[in-house]
CHARMM-style PDB file with segment names, atoms N, HN, CA, C and O in Angstrom:
ATOM      1  N   UNK     1     102.621  66.072 148.095  1.00  0.00      PROA
ATOM      2  CA  UNK     1     103.745  66.577 147.357  1.00  0.00      PROA
ATOM      3  C   UNK     1     105.052  66.353 148.105  1.00  0.00      PROA
ATOM      4  O   UNK     1     106.126  66.369 147.504  1.00  0.00      PROA
ATOM      5  N   UNK     2     104.962  66.145 149.412  1.00  0.00      PROA
ATOM      6  HN  UNK     2     104.089  66.132 149.901  1.00  0.00      PROA
ATOM      7  CA  UNK     2     106.171  65.961 150.209  1.00  0.00      PROA
ATOM      8  C   UNK     2     106.915  64.697 149.788  1.00  0.00      PROA
ATOM      9  O   UNK     2     108.130  64.617 149.969  1.00  0.00      PROA
ATOM     10  N   UNK     3     106.215  63.708 149.232  1.00  0.00      PROA
ATOM     11  HN  UNK     3     105.228  63.774 149.085  1.00  0.00      PROA
ATOM     12  CA  UNK     3     106.854  62.453 148.834  1.00  0.00      PROA
ATOM     13  C   UNK     3     107.344  62.473 147.384  1.00  0.00      PROA
ATOM     14  O   UNK     3     107.882  61.481 146.894  1.00  0.00      PROA
ATOM     15  N   UNK     4     107.160  63.586 146.714  1.00  0.00      PROA
ATOM     16  HN  UNK     4     106.723  64.392 147.112  1.00  0.00      PROA
ATOM     17  CA  UNK     4     107.542  63.674 145.313  1.00  0.00      PROA
ATOM     18  C   UNK     4     109.041  63.931 145.166  1.00  0.00      PROA
ATOM     19  O   UNK     4     109.598  64.810 145.823  1.00  0.00      PROA
ATOM     20  N   UNK     5     109.675  63.163 144.304  1.00  0.00      PROA
ATOM     21  HN  UNK     5     109.222  62.449 143.770  1.00  0.00      PROA
ATOM     22  CA  UNK     5     111.105  63.338 144.071  1.00  0.00      PROA
ATOM     23  C   UNK     5     111.323  64.431 143.031  1.00  0.00      PROA
ATOM     24  O   UNK     5     110.698  64.427 141.970  1.00  0.00      PROA
ATOM     25  N   UNK     6     112.204  65.353 143.342  1.00  0.00      PROA
ATOM     26  HN  UNK     6     112.711  65.357 144.204  1.00  0.00      PROA
ATOM     27  CA  UNK     6     112.541  66.431 142.420  1.00  0.00      PROA
ATOM     28  C   UNK     6     113.998  66.233 141.994  1.00  0.00      PROA
ATOM     29  O   UNK     6     114.914  66.371 142.805  1.00  0.00      PROA
ATOM     30  N   UNK     7     114.203  65.908 140.717  1.00  0.00      PROA
ATOM     31  HN  UNK     7     113.459  65.796 140.058  1.00  0.00      PROA
ATOM     32  CA  UNK     7     115.575  65.689 140.266  1.00  0.00      PROA
ATOM     33  C   UNK     7     116.351  67.008 140.206  1.00  0.00      PROA
ATOM     34  O   UNK     7     115.858  68.012 139.691  1.00  0.00      PROA
ATOM     35  N   UNK     8     117.541  66.985 140.728  1.00  0.00      PROA
ATOM     36  HN  UNK     8     117.942  66.169 141.146  1.00  0.00      PROA
ATOM     37  CA  UNK     8     118.409  68.160 140.719  1.00  0.00      PROA
ATOM     38  C   UNK     8     119.644  67.815 139.906  1.00  0.00      PROA
ATOM     39  O   UNK     8     120.337  66.846 140.215  1.00  0.00      PROA
ATOM     40  N   UNK     9     119.931  68.601 138.862  1.00  0.00      PROA
ATOM     41  HN  UNK     9     119.369  69.388 138.610  1.00  0.00      PROA
ATOM     42  CA  UNK     9     121.102  68.307 138.028  1.00  0.00      PROA
ATOM     43  C   UNK     9     122.405  68.512 138.812  1.00  0.00      PROA
ATOM     44  O   UNK     9     122.449  69.211 139.825  1.00  0.00      PROA
ATOM     45  N   UNK    10     123.435  67.886 138.310  1.00  0.00      PROA
ATOM     46  HN  UNK    10     123.398  67.319 137.488  1.00  0.00      PROA
ATOM     47  CA  UNK    10     124.753  68.053 138.918  1.00  0.00      PROA
ATOM     48  C   UNK    10     125.156  69.528 138.845  1.00  0.00      PROA
ATOM     49  O   UNK    10     124.609  70.295 138.054  1.00  0.00      PROA
ATOM     50  N   UNK    11     126.116  69.904 139.679  1.00  0.00      PROA
ATOM     51  HN  UNK    11     126.560  69.281 140.321  1.00  0.00      PROA
ATOM     52  CA  UNK    11     126.533  71.303 139.768  1.00  0.00      PROA
ATOM     53  C   UNK    11     127.067  71.834 138.432  1.00  0.00      PROA
ATOM     54  O   UNK    11     126.761  72.967 138.062  1.00  0.00      PROA
ATOM     55  N   UNK    12     127.847  71.051 137.712  1.00  0.00      PROA
ATOM     56  HN  UNK    12     128.095  70.130 138.013  1.00  0.00      PROA
ATOM     57  CA  UNK    12     128.379  71.516 136.425  1.00  0.00      PROA
ATOM     58  C   UNK    12     127.258  71.714 135.402  1.00  0.00      PROA
ATOM     59  O   UNK    12     127.317  72.632 134.584  1.00  0.00      PROA
ATOM     60  N   UNK    13     126.250  70.863 135.449  1.00  0.00      PROA
ATOM     61  HN  UNK    13     126.202  70.117 136.114  1.00  0.00      PROA
ATOM     62  CA  UNK    13     125.109  71.015 134.553  1.00  0.00      PROA
ATOM     63  C   UNK    13     124.291  72.253 134.933  1.00  0.00      PROA
ATOM     64  O   UNK    13     123.789  72.957 134.057  1.00  0.00      PROA
ATOM     65  N   UNK    14     124.156  72.517 136.225  1.00  0.00      PROA
ATOM     66  HN  UNK    14     124.564  71.945 136.937  1.00  0.00      PROA
ATOM     67  CA  UNK    14     123.459  73.716 136.681  1.00  0.00      PROA
ATOM     68  C   UNK    14     124.178  74.968 136.184  1.00  0.00      PROA
ATOM     69  O   UNK    14     123.542  75.921 135.733  1.00  0.00      PROA
ATOM     70  N   UNK    15     125.494  74.959 136.269  1.00  0.00      PROA
ATOM     71  HN  UNK    15     126.010  74.185 136.636  1.00  0.00      PROA
ATOM     72  CA  UNK    15     126.283  76.106 135.792  1.00  0.00      PROA
ATOM     73  C   UNK    15     126.089  76.317 134.288  1.00  0.00      PROA
ATOM     74  O   UNK    15     125.970  77.451 133.824  1.00  0.00      PROA
ATOM     75  N   UNK    16     126.057  75.220 133.535  1.00  0.00      PROA
ATOM     76  HN  UNK    16     126.153  74.299 133.911  1.00  0.00      PROA
ATOM     77  CA  UNK    16     125.858  75.315 132.090  1.00  0.00      PROA
ATOM     78  C   UNK    16     124.467  75.867 131.770  1.00  0.00      PROA
ATOM     79  O   UNK    16     124.312  76.672 130.852  1.00  0.00      PROA
ATOM     80  N   UNK    17     123.477  75.442 132.513  1.00  0.00      PROA
ATOM     81  HN  UNK    17     123.602  74.788 133.259  1.00  0.00      PROA
ATOM     82  CA  UNK    17     122.114  75.944 132.322  1.00  0.00      PROA
ATOM     83  C   UNK    17     122.078  77.449 132.593  1.00  0.00      PROA
ATOM     84  O   UNK    17     121.486  78.212 131.830  1.00  0.00      PROA
ATOM     85  N   UNK    18     122.712  77.860 133.679  1.00  0.00      PROA
ATOM     86  HN  UNK    18     123.192  77.240 134.299  1.00  0.00      PROA
ATOM     87  CA  UNK    18     122.750  79.284 134.031  1.00  0.00      PROA
ATOM     88  C   UNK    18     123.487  80.076 132.950  1.00  0.00      PROA
ATOM     89  O   UNK    18     123.062  81.174 132.588  1.00  0.00      PROA
ATOM     90  N   UNK    19     124.588  79.525 132.434  1.00  0.00      PROA
ATOM     91  HN  UNK    19     124.932  78.634 132.729  1.00  0.00      PROA
ATOM     92  CA  UNK    19     125.359  80.202 131.389  1.00  0.00      PROA
ATOM     93  C   UNK    19     124.505  80.370 130.129  1.00  0.00      PROA
ATOM     94  O   UNK    19     124.473  81.446 129.532  1.00  0.00      PROA
ATOM     95  N   UNK    20     123.816  79.298 129.732  1.00  0.00      PROA
ATOM     96  HN  UNK    20     123.843  78.424 130.217  1.00  0.00      PROA
ATOM     97  CA  UNK    20     122.969  79.362 128.543  1.00  0.00      PROA
ATOM     98  C   UNK    20     121.828  80.368 128.716  1.00  0.00      PROA
ATOM     99  O   UNK    20     121.545  81.154 127.812  1.00  0.00      PROA
ATOM    100  N   UNK    21     121.191  80.340 129.856  1.00  0.00      PROA
ATOM    101  HN  UNK    21     121.422  79.702 130.590  1.00  0.00      PROA
ATOM    102  CA  UNK    21     120.093  81.278 130.108  1.00  0.00      PROA
ATOM    103  C   UNK    21     120.597  82.722 130.147  1.00  0.00      PROA
ATOM    104  O   UNK    21     119.921  83.623 129.649  1.00  0.00      PROA
ATOM    105  N   UNK    22     121.757  82.949 130.724  1.00  0.00      PROA
ATOM    106  HN  UNK    22     122.306  82.218 131.128  1.00  0.00      PROA
ATOM    107  CA  UNK    22     122.332  84.291 130.759  1.00  0.00      PROA
ATOM    108  C   UNK    22     122.599  84.797 129.348  1.00  0.00      PROA
ATOM    109  O   UNK    22     122.333  85.959 129.039  1.00  0.00      PROA
ATOM    110  N   UNK    23     123.122  83.930 128.497  1.00  0.00      PROA
ATOM    111  HN  UNK    23     123.338  82.986 128.748  1.00  0.00      PROA
ATOM    112  CA  UNK    23     123.382  84.300 127.105  1.00  0.00      PROA
ATOM    113  C   UNK    23     122.082  84.635 126.390  1.00  0.00      PROA
ATOM    114  O   UNK    23     121.999  85.633 125.674  1.00  0.00      PROA
ATOM    115  N   UNK    24     121.080  83.807 126.583  1.00  0.00      PROA
ATOM    116  HN  UNK    24     121.148  82.996 127.165  1.00  0.00      PROA
ATOM    117  CA  UNK    24     119.780  84.036 125.944  1.00  0.00      PROA
ATOM    118  C   UNK    24     119.164  85.346 126.425  1.00  0.00      PROA
ATOM    119  O   UNK    24     118.673  86.128 125.611  1.00  0.00      PROA
ATOM    120  N   UNK    25     119.183  85.596 127.727  1.00  0.00      PROA
ATOM    121  HN  UNK    25     119.583  84.961 128.388  1.00  0.00      PROA
ATOM    122  CA  UNK    25     118.602  86.826 128.268  1.00  0.00      PROA
ATOM    123  C   UNK    25     119.367  88.055 127.786  1.00  0.00      PROA
ATOM    124  O   UNK    25     118.766  89.099 127.532  1.00  0.00      PROA
ATOM    125  N   UNK    26     120.674  87.940 127.660  1.00  0.00      PROA
ATOM    126  HN  UNK    26     121.163  87.092 127.866  1.00  0.00      PROA
ATOM    127  CA  UNK    26     121.485  89.045 127.163  1.00  0.00      PROA
ATOM    128  C   UNK    26     121.126  89.374 125.711  1.00  0.00      PROA
ATOM    129  O   UNK    26     120.971  90.541 125.352  1.00  0.00      PROA
ATOM    130  N   UNK    27     120.996  88.347 124.890  1.00  0.00      PROA
ATOM    131  HN  UNK    27     121.121  87.399 125.182  1.00  0.00      PROA
ATOM    132  CA  UNK    27     120.628  88.554 123.488  1.00  0.00      PROA
ATOM    133  C   UNK    27     119.215  89.121 123.377  1.00  0.00      PROA
ATOM    134  O   UNK    27     118.944  89.960 122.518  1.00  0.00      PROA
ATOM    135  N   UNK    28     118.331  88.667 124.234  1.00  0.00      PROA
ATOM    136  HN  UNK    28     118.551  87.985 124.932  1.00  0.00      PROA
ATOM    137  CA  UNK    28     116.952  89.176 124.226  1.00  0.00      PROA
ATOM    138  C   UNK    28     116.953  90.660 124.585  1.00  0.00      PROA
ATOM    139  O   UNK    28     116.217  91.438 123.979  1.00  0.00      PROA
ATOM    140  N   UNK    29     117.758  91.060 125.551  1.00  0.00      PROA
ATOM    141  HN  UNK    29     118.356  90.428 126.044  1.00  0.00      PROA
ATOM    142  CA  UNK    29     117.849  92.461 125.953  1.00  0.00      PROA
ATOM    143  C   UNK    29     118.411  93.311 124.816  1.00  0.00      PROA
ATOM    144  O   UNK    29     117.929  94.417 124.567  1.00  0.00      PROA
ATOM    145  N   UNK    30     119.425  92.798 124.129  1.00  0.00      PROA
ATOM    146  HN  UNK    30     119.817  91.900 124.331  1.00  0.00      PROA
ATOM    147  CA  UNK    30     119.999  93.523 122.989  1.00  0.00      PROA
ATOM    148  C   UNK    30     118.960  93.699 121.882  1.00  0.00      PROA
ATOM    149  O   UNK    30     118.863  94.771 121.285  1.00  0.00      PROA
ATOM    150  N   UNK    31     118.194  92.663 121.613  1.00  0.00      PROA
ATOM    151  HN  UNK    31     118.272  91.792 122.098  1.00  0.00      PROA
ATOM    152  CA  UNK    31     117.154  92.739 120.584  1.00  0.00      PROA
ATOM    153  C   UNK    31     116.086  93.754 120.975  1.00  0.00      PROA
ATOM    154  O   UNK    31     115.609  94.518 120.136  1.00  0.00      PROA
ATOM    155  N   UNK    32     115.718  93.759 122.237  1.00  0.00      PROA
ATOM    156  HN  UNK    32     116.106  93.139 122.919  1.00  0.00      PROA
ATOM    157  CA  UNK    32     114.710  94.704 122.722  1.00  0.00      PROA
ATOM    158  C   UNK    32     115.212  96.137 122.567  1.00  0.00      PROA
ATOM    159  O   UNK    32     114.467  97.009 122.120  1.00  0.00      PROA
ATOM    160  N   UNK    33     116.471  96.385 122.934  1.00  0.00      PROA
ATOM    161  HN  UNK    33     117.076  95.677 123.297  1.00  0.00      PROA
ATOM    162  CA  UNK    33     117.037  97.727 122.824  1.00  0.00      PROA
ATOM    163  C   UNK    33     117.126  98.163 121.361  1.00  0.00      PROA
ATOM    164  O   UNK    33     116.862  99.322 121.043  1.00  0.00      PROA
ATOM    165  N   UNK    34     117.494  97.244 120.477  1.00  0.00      PROA
ATOM    166  HN  UNK    34     117.709  96.303 120.736  1.00  0.00      PROA
ATOM    167  CA  UNK    34     117.572  97.563 119.052  1.00  0.00      PROA
ATOM    168  C   UNK    34     116.185  97.903 118.505  1.00  0.00      PROA
ATOM    169  O   UNK    34     116.033  98.850 117.733  1.00  0.00      PROA
ATOM    170  N   UNK    35     115.185  97.135 118.903  1.00  0.00      PROA
ATOM    171  HN  UNK    35     115.308  96.366 119.530  1.00  0.00      PROA
ATOM    172  CA  UNK    35     113.811  97.396 118.452  1.00  0.00      PROA
ATOM    173  C   UNK    35     113.320  98.747 118.959  1.00  0.00      PROA
ATOM    174  O   UNK    35     112.668  99.486 118.221  1.00  0.00      PROA
ATOM    175  N   UNK    36     113.623  99.074 120.201  1.00  0.00      PROA
ATOM    176  HN  UNK    36     114.153  98.475 120.801  1.00  0.00      PROA
ATOM    177  CA  UNK    36     113.213 100.361 120.760  1.00  0.00      PROA
ATOM    178  C   UNK    36     113.899 101.509 120.020  1.00  0.00      PROA
ATOM    179  O   UNK    36     113.284 102.549 119.784  1.00  0.00      PROA
ATOM    180  N   UNK    37     115.164 101.327 119.654  1.00  0.00      PROA
ATOM    181  HN  UNK    37     115.663 100.482 119.845  1.00  0.00      PROA
ATOM    182  CA  UNK    37     115.887 102.362 118.914  1.00  0.00      PROA
ATOM    183  C   UNK    37     115.258 102.579 117.538  1.00  0.00      PROA
ATOM    184  O   UNK    37     115.107 103.717 117.092  1.00  0.00      PROA
ATOM    185  N   UNK    38     114.897 101.496 116.876  1.00  0.00      PROA
ATOM    186  HN  UNK    38     115.019 100.572 117.239  1.00  0.00      PROA
ATOM    187  CA  UNK    38     114.271 101.609 115.556  1.00  0.00      PROA
ATOM    188  C   UNK    38     112.914 102.293 115.679  1.00  0.00      PROA
ATOM    189  O   UNK    38     112.578 103.147 114.857  1.00  0.00      PROA
ATOM    190  N   UNK    39     112.139 101.937 116.679  1.00  0.00      PROA
ATOM    191  HN  UNK    39     112.411 101.244 117.346  1.00  0.00      PROA
ATOM    192  CA  UNK    39     110.833 102.580 116.876  1.00  0.00      PROA
ATOM    193  C   UNK    39     110.998 104.069 117.137  1.00  0.00      PROA
ATOM    194  O   UNK    39     110.198 104.875 116.661  1.00  0.00      PROA
ATOM    195  N   UNK    40     112.016 104.438 117.882  1.00  0.00      PROA
ATOM    196  HN  UNK    40     112.665 103.783 118.269  1.00  0.00      PROA
ATOM    197  CA  UNK    40     112.292 105.844 118.148  1.00  0.00      PROA
ATOM    198  C   UNK    40     112.664 106.572 116.862  1.00  0.00      PROA
ATOM    199  O   UNK    40     112.223 107.698 116.634  1.00  0.00      PROA
ATOM    200  N   UNK    41     113.476 105.930 116.022  1.00  0.00      PROA
ATOM    201  HN  UNK    41     113.834 105.015 116.208  1.00  0.00      PROA
ATOM    202  CA  UNK    41     113.855 106.535 114.746  1.00  0.00      PROA
ATOM    203  C   UNK    41     112.639 106.708 113.840  1.00  0.00      PROA
ATOM    204  O   UNK    41     112.511 107.723 113.155  1.00  0.00      PROA
ATOM    205  N   UNK    42     111.757 105.730 113.835  1.00  0.00      PROA
ATOM    206  HN  UNK    42     111.861 104.905 114.391  1.00  0.00      PROA
ATOM    207  CA  UNK    42     110.538 105.823 113.025  1.00  0.00      PROA
ATOM    208  C   UNK    42     109.687 106.997 113.489  1.00  0.00      PROA
ATOM    209  O   UNK    42     109.162 107.753 112.672  1.00  0.00      PROA
ATOM    210  N   UNK    43     109.553 107.147 114.799  1.00  0.00      PROA
ATOM    211  HN  UNK    43     109.980 106.533 115.463  1.00  0.00      PROA
ATOM    212  CA  UNK    43     108.771 108.249 115.349  1.00  0.00      PROA
ATOM    213  C   UNK    43     109.387 109.591 114.955  1.00  0.00      PROA
ATOM    214  O   UNK    43     108.672 110.525 114.591  1.00  0.00      PROA
ATOM    215  N   UNK    44     110.700 109.680 115.029  1.00  0.00      PROA
ATOM    216  HN  UNK    44     111.280 108.921 115.325  1.00  0.00      PROA
ATOM    217  CA  UNK    44     111.393 110.910 114.643  1.00  0.00      PROA
ATOM    218  C   UNK    44     111.179 111.219 113.163  1.00  0.00      PROA
ATOM    219  O   UNK    44     110.960 112.370 112.787  1.00  0.00      PROA
ATOM    220  N   UNK    45     111.245 110.186 112.333  1.00  0.00      PROA
ATOM    221  HN  UNK    45     111.423 109.251 112.639  1.00  0.00      PROA
ATOM    222  CA  UNK    45     111.039 110.380 110.898  1.00  0.00      PROA
ATOM    223  C   UNK    45     109.610 110.854 110.605  1.00  0.00      PROA
ATOM    224  O   UNK    45     109.408 111.742 109.777  1.00  0.00      PROA
ATOM    225  N   UNK    46     108.630 110.266 111.277  1.00  0.00      PROA
ATOM    226  HN  UNK    46     108.794 109.544 111.949  1.00  0.00      PROA
ATOM    227  CA  UNK    46     107.242 110.697 111.083  1.00  0.00      PROA
ATOM    228  C   UNK    46     107.085 112.170 111.428  1.00  0.00      PROA
ATOM    229  O   UNK    46     106.452 112.923 110.688  1.00  0.00      PROA
ATOM    230  N   UNK    47     107.666 112.584 112.564  1.00  0.00      PROA
ATOM    231  HN  UNK    47     108.180 111.972 113.165  1.00  0.00      PROA
ATOM    232  CA  UNK    47     107.567 113.983 112.992  1.00  0.00      PROA
ATOM    233  C   UNK    47     108.250 114.902 111.984  1.00  0.00      PROA
ATOM    234  O   UNK    47     107.738 115.980 111.680  1.00  0.00      PROA
ATOM    235  N   UNK    48     109.401 114.483 111.467  1.00  0.00      PROA
ATOM    236  HN  UNK    48     109.817 113.608 111.714  1.00  0.00      PROA
ATOM    237  CA  UNK    48     110.127 115.301 110.496  1.00  0.00      PROA
ATOM    238  C   UNK    48     109.329 115.434 109.199  1.00  0.00      PROA
ATOM    239  O   UNK    48     109.276 116.516 108.615  1.00  0.00      PROA
ATOM    240  N   UNK    49     108.717 114.359 108.753  1.00  0.00      PROA
ATOM    241  HN  UNK    49     108.760 113.480 109.228  1.00  0.00      PROA
ATOM    242  CA  UNK    49     107.914 114.400 107.530  1.00  0.00      PROA
ATOM    243  C   UNK    49     106.708 115.313 107.716  1.00  0.00      PROA
ATOM    244  O   UNK    49     106.383 116.113 106.838  1.00  0.00      PROA
ATOM    245  N   UNK    50     106.045 115.188 108.866  1.00  0.00      PROA
ATOM    246  HN  UNK    50     106.309 114.538 109.579  1.00  0.00      PROA
ATOM    247  CA  UNK    50     104.890 116.054 109.124  1.00  0.00      PROA
ATOM    248  C   UNK    50     105.304 117.518 109.173  1.00  0.00      PROA
ATOM    249  O   UNK    50     104.604 118.378 108.639  1.00  0.00      PROA
ATOM    250  N   UNK    51     106.432 117.806 109.809  1.00  0.00      PROA
ATOM    251  HN  UNK    51     107.000 117.107 110.243  1.00  0.00      PROA
ATOM    252  CA  UNK    51     106.910 119.186 109.899  1.00  0.00      PROA
ATOM    253  C   UNK    51     107.200 119.733 108.500  1.00  0.00      PROA
ATOM    254  O   UNK    51     106.837 120.866 108.185  1.00  0.00      PROA
ATOM    255  N   UNK    52     107.845 118.935 107.677  1.00  0.00      PROA
ATOM    256  HN  UNK    52     108.140 118.014 107.933  1.00  0.00      PROA
ATOM    257  CA  UNK    52     108.147 119.370 106.305  1.00  0.00      PROA
ATOM    258  C   UNK    52     106.860 119.553 105.505  1.00  0.00      PROA
ATOM    259  O   UNK    52     106.759 120.467 104.686  1.00  0.00      PROA
ATOM    260  N   UNK    53     105.891 118.696 105.741  1.00  0.00      PROA
ATOM    261  HN  UNK    53     105.973 117.954 106.406  1.00  0.00      PROA
ATOM    262  CA  UNK    53     104.616 118.816 105.031  1.00  0.00      PROA
ATOM    263  C   UNK    53     103.915 120.116 105.389  1.00  0.00      PROA
ATOM    264  O   UNK    53     103.385 120.800 104.514  1.00  0.00      PROA
ATOM    265  N   UNK    54     103.910 120.460 106.670  1.00  0.00      PROA
ATOM    266  HN  UNK    54     104.341 119.905 107.382  1.00  0.00      PROA
ATOM    267  CA  UNK    54     103.251 121.701 107.089  1.00  0.00      PROA
ATOM    268  C   UNK    54     103.990 122.938 106.596  1.00  0.00      PROA
ATOM    269  O   UNK    54     103.381 123.992 106.416  1.00  0.00      PROA
ATOM    270  N   UNK    55     105.287 122.819 106.379  1.00  0.00      PROA
ATOM    271  HN  UNK    55     105.781 121.962 106.525  1.00  0.00      PROA
ATOM    272  CA  UNK    55     106.062 123.937 105.834  1.00  0.00      PROA
ATOM    273  C   UNK    55     106.011 123.953 104.305  1.00  0.00      PROA
ATOM    274  O   UNK    55     106.547 124.868 103.679  1.00  0.00      PROA
ATOM    275  N   UNK    56     105.381 122.964 103.707  1.00  0.00      PROA
ATOM    276  HN  UNK    56     104.945 122.221 104.216  1.00  0.00      PROA
ATOM    277  CA  UNK    56     105.264 122.897 102.261  1.00  0.00      PROA
ATOM    278  C   UNK    56     106.547 122.474 101.567  1.00  0.00      PROA
ATOM    279  O   UNK    56     106.766 122.809 100.403  1.00  0.00      PROA
ATOM    280  N   UNK    57     107.390 121.745 102.267  1.00  0.00      PROA
ATOM    281  HN  UNK    57     107.212 121.473 103.212  1.00  0.00      PROA
ATOM    282  CA  UNK    57     108.683 121.361 101.726  1.00  0.00      PROA
ATOM    283  C   UNK    57     108.703 119.964 101.115  1.00  0.00      PROA
ATOM    284  O   UNK    57     109.751 119.508 100.658  1.00  0.00      PROA
ATOM    285  N   UNK    58     107.582 119.290 101.099  1.00  0.00      PROA
ATOM    286  HN  UNK    58     106.731 119.660 101.470  1.00  0.00      PROA
ATOM    287  CA  UNK    58     107.560 117.953 100.519  1.00  0.00      PROA
ATOM    288  C   UNK    58     107.231 118.014  99.042  1.00  0.00      PROA
ATOM    289  O   UNK    58     106.447 118.856  98.605  1.00  0.00      PROA
ATOM    290  N   UNK    59     107.824 117.132  98.288  1.00  0.00      PROA
ATOM    291  HN  UNK    59     108.461 116.448  98.643  1.00  0.00      PROA
ATOM    292  CA  UNK    59     107.504 117.032  96.870  1.00  0.00      PROA
ATOM    293  C   UNK    59     108.228 118.076  96.034  1.00  0.00      PROA
ATOM    294  O   UNK    59     108.951 118.925  96.556  1.00  0.00      PROA
ATOM    295  N   UNK    60     108.022 117.995  94.752  1.00  0.00      PROA
ATOM    296  HN  UNK    60     107.435 117.305  94.329  1.00  0.00      PROA
ATOM    297  CA  UNK    60     108.601 118.941  93.810  1.00  0.00      PROA
ATOM    298  C   UNK    60     107.502 119.422  92.885  1.00  0.00      PROA
ATOM    299  O   UNK    60     106.328 119.113  93.088  1.00  0.00      PROA
ATOM    300  N   UNK    61     107.872 120.154  91.901  1.00  0.00      PROA
ATOM    301  HN  UNK    61     108.826 120.405  91.735  1.00  0.00      PROA
ATOM    302  CA  UNK    61     106.894 120.620  90.919  1.00  0.00      PROA
ATOM    303  C   UNK    61     106.717 119.621  89.787  1.00  0.00      PROA
ATOM    304  O   UNK    61     106.038 119.905  88.800  1.00  0.00      PROA
ATOM    305  N   UNK    62     107.321 118.465  89.930  1.00  0.00      PROA
ATOM    306  HN  UNK    62     107.872 118.235  90.732  1.00  0.00      PROA
ATOM    307  CA  UNK    62     107.236 117.441  88.892  1.00  0.00      PROA
ATOM    308  C   UNK    62     105.859 116.767  88.978  1.00  0.00      PROA
ATOM    309  O   UNK    62     105.566 116.102  89.972  1.00  0.00      PROA
ATOM    310  N   UNK    63     105.019 116.927  87.962  1.00  0.00      PROA
ATOM    311  HN  UNK    63     105.257 117.468  87.154  1.00  0.00      PROA
ATOM    312  CA  UNK    63     103.679 116.325  88.026  1.00  0.00      PROA
ATOM    313  C   UNK    63     103.705 114.793  88.017  1.00  0.00      PROA
ATOM    314  O   UNK    63     102.695 114.159  88.325  1.00  0.00      PROA
ATOM    315  N   UNK    64     104.845 114.193  87.668  1.00  0.00      PROA
ATOM    316  HN  UNK    64     105.665 114.708  87.418  1.00  0.00      PROA
ATOM    317  CA  UNK    64     104.944 112.730  87.655  1.00  0.00      PROA
ATOM    318  C   UNK    64     105.075 112.165  89.070  1.00  0.00      PROA
ATOM    319  O   UNK    64     104.804 110.986  89.294  1.00  0.00      PROA
ATOM    320  N   UNK    65     105.490 113.005  90.027  1.00  0.00      PROA
ATOM    321  HN  UNK    65     105.710 113.963  89.845  1.00  0.00      PROA
ATOM    322  CA  UNK    65     105.638 112.539  91.411  1.00  0.00      PROA
ATOM    323  C   UNK    65     104.311 112.627  92.144  1.00  0.00      PROA
ATOM    324  O   UNK    65     103.461 113.463  91.835  1.00  0.00      PROA
ATOM    325  N   UNK    66     104.149 111.721  93.147  1.00  0.00      PROA
ATOM    326  HN  UNK    66     104.839 111.042  93.398  1.00  0.00      PROA
ATOM    327  CA  UNK    66     102.909 111.749  93.908  1.00  0.00      PROA
ATOM    328  C   UNK    66     102.882 112.956  94.840  1.00  0.00      PROA
ATOM    329  O   UNK    66     103.928 113.500  95.195  1.00  0.00      PROA
ATOM    330  N   UNK    67     101.701 113.362  95.226  1.00  0.00      PROA
ATOM    331  HN  UNK    67     100.851 112.920  94.938  1.00  0.00      PROA
ATOM    332  CA  UNK    67     101.536 114.546  96.062  1.00  0.00      PROA
ATOM    333  C   UNK    67     101.988 114.292  97.485  1.00  0.00      PROA
ATOM    334  O   UNK    67     102.130 113.146  97.913  1.00  0.00      PROA
ATOM    335  N   UNK    68     102.214 115.384  98.219  1.00  0.00      PROA
ATOM    336  HN  UNK    68     102.098 116.315  97.872  1.00  0.00      PROA
ATOM    337  CA  UNK    68     102.608 115.281  99.618  1.00  0.00      PROA
ATOM    338  C   UNK    68     101.518 114.599 100.435  1.00  0.00      PROA
ATOM    339  O   UNK    68     101.807 113.832 101.353  1.00  0.00      PROA
ATOM    340  N   UNK    69     100.270 114.881 100.097  1.00  0.00      PROA
ATOM    341  HN  UNK    69     100.034 115.503  99.351  1.00  0.00      PROA
ATOM    342  CA  UNK    69      99.157 114.244 100.814  1.00  0.00      PROA
ATOM    343  C   UNK    69      99.200 112.729 100.625  1.00  0.00      PROA
ATOM    344  O   UNK    69      98.980 111.971 101.569  1.00  0.00      PROA
ATOM    345  N   UNK    70      99.483 112.301  99.411  1.00  0.00      PROA
ATOM    346  HN  UNK    70      99.662 112.917  98.644  1.00  0.00      PROA
ATOM    347  CA  UNK    70      99.576 110.857  99.145  1.00  0.00      PROA
ATOM    348  C   UNK    70     100.736 110.254  99.920  1.00  0.00      PROA
ATOM    349  O   UNK    70     100.612 109.158 100.467  1.00  0.00      PROA
ATOM    350  N   UNK    71     101.871 110.961  99.973  1.00  0.00      PROA
ATOM    351  HN  UNK    71     101.971 111.851  99.529  1.00  0.00      PROA
ATOM    352  CA  UNK    71     103.036 110.495 100.729  1.00  0.00      PROA
ATOM    353  C   UNK    71     102.695 110.351 102.205  1.00  0.00      PROA
ATOM    354  O   UNK    71     103.065 109.359 102.834  1.00  0.00      PROA
ATOM    355  N   UNK    72     101.998 111.324 102.757  1.00  0.00      PROA
ATOM    356  HN  UNK    72     101.697 112.130 102.246  1.00  0.00      PROA
ATOM    357  CA  UNK    72     101.606 111.267 104.174  1.00  0.00      PROA
ATOM    358  C   UNK    72     100.678 110.087 104.441  1.00  0.00      PROA
ATOM    359  O   UNK    72     100.802 109.417 105.467  1.00  0.00      PROA
ATOM    360  N   UNK    73      99.759 109.834 103.531  1.00  0.00      PROA
ATOM    361  HN  UNK    73      99.658 110.378 102.698  1.00  0.00      PROA
ATOM    362  CA  UNK    73      98.873 108.683 103.703  1.00  0.00      PROA
ATOM    363  C   UNK    73      99.676 107.393 103.735  1.00  0.00      PROA
ATOM    364  O   UNK    73      99.374 106.483 104.507  1.00  0.00      PROA
ATOM    365  N   UNK    74     100.696 107.319 102.898  1.00  0.00      PROA
ATOM    366  HN  UNK    74     100.941 108.058 102.270  1.00  0.00      PROA
ATOM    367  CA  UNK    74     101.541 106.123 102.856  1.00  0.00      PROA
ATOM    368  C   UNK    74     102.326 105.960 104.144  1.00  0.00      PROA
ATOM    369  O   UNK    74     102.430 104.857 104.682  1.00  0.00      PROA
ATOM    370  N   UNK    75     102.884 107.067 104.641  1.00  0.00      PROA
ATOM    371  HN  UNK    75     102.800 107.963 104.205  1.00  0.00      PROA
ATOM    372  CA  UNK    75     103.725 107.029 105.836  1.00  0.00      PROA
ATOM    373  C   UNK    75     102.888 106.778 107.085  1.00  0.00      PROA
ATOM    374  O   UNK    75     103.287 106.003 107.954  1.00  0.00      PROA
ATOM    375  N   UNK    76     101.759 107.414 107.178  1.00  0.00      PROA
ATOM    376  HN  UNK    76     101.435 108.044 106.472  1.00  0.00      PROA
ATOM    377  CA  UNK    76     100.946 107.287 108.390  1.00  0.00      PROA
ATOM    378  C   UNK    76      99.998 106.140 108.236  1.00  0.00      PROA
ATOM    379  OT1 UNK    76      99.219 105.857 109.146  1.00  0.00      PROA
TER     380      UNK     76
END
């Protein structure tokens, strides 16, 4: 391997590569944070729905609407 030539880009090209990778990593981090926030909101919504279900606050007296149990099955 000592005789193997390793091409090294010019300094300006190296800077451009670093700039592009930094941009990509920054966008990836933003996407990850957004996904984590959405997952947290989903978890909060599930807990709120379960709490309302146990308090009997889901649904109405309208027989045309699906039952709270059916709603929970859909959500969970």
